[in-house]
Every structure is written in structure tokens, then in C-alpha cells.
N, C-alpha and C positions, 0 to 999 in steps of 0.2 A: 428162481431165478432166485427168490425173496427171502425166502428161509432155507437157512442151512437144515439140509437132509441127511445128509453121510459125511463123516469127519473127516473122508479125501477130498470133498467138494468143494471147488473152486473157487466160486462166486456164494455173493449171498449179501442182500444189504445187511449194512450191521445197524439198522435201526429196526429191525423185527426178530421177534423168539424164533430159535430153534425151533423143527418141531417137538425136539426131546423135551428142551424147555418147557412146551406148551404141556403135554403129557405128563411134567411132574408137578403143575400146578396142585398143589390139594383140591383144589374144587373144576376139579380137571373131570368133565363126563365125556362118553363119545357123544353123546345124543345134544351134547350143548355145543362141542364143536361143530356138528353136523347142521342145528339151526344157525350157528352166527354164517355158517359159510352158505348159508341159501338166504340168507337176509341181505342186502346192498348195502355196503357200508363202505364211505369215502374211502379208506385209506386202501382198500385192495382192489384190483384192478376187474372188472366187471368180465368172467370167464362163467357162462351157462354151468350150472353140476344139475344132471336129476336128482330126487330125491334118494336115489341109490347109489351112484356117485359122490356125493356129500358124505353120506353112513360112510361109503370107505375109506374114505378118506382119512376120517375121524377113527374110523377100525385102527386101520394104519398108526396113527400117530396116537393113537393109546398102547401098541404093543411098544413103543416104544416105551413107553411107562416102568422104571426099575423103583 
């Protein structure tokens, strides 16, 4: 609900980057994103992810890199 994931998505938070924008950052790596997802931080809701789930989500975000 927070990040824009698909172009036809109807709702997303205005103050967060889309997954495609995250993937396009010059310093993007799936490992960095997976670590970020596993490290609690105040801007994101607390949702428990396993290491494999975080790695899968990071790989998906990486697949959006153009």
C-alpha cells in the first residue's frame, strides 16, 4: 500500500519511492535492500520477514531495474 509497484496501481503513499525508482538508484544492490528490510526502522511498518522473503523481495525490486 505504501510503494508504487505497478503502473496501474490505484494507491500509494506520495512520500515514498516506487520500487522501480529504488531499483534505478546507482548504488542499488539486492543485498543492500534485503538488509534494509531486515533492519527495523521507524519509517516502515513492522512486518516480520524471513531472510529468504527479504531476499526474494529484494530480487523482485532488482528485476525492475532498467
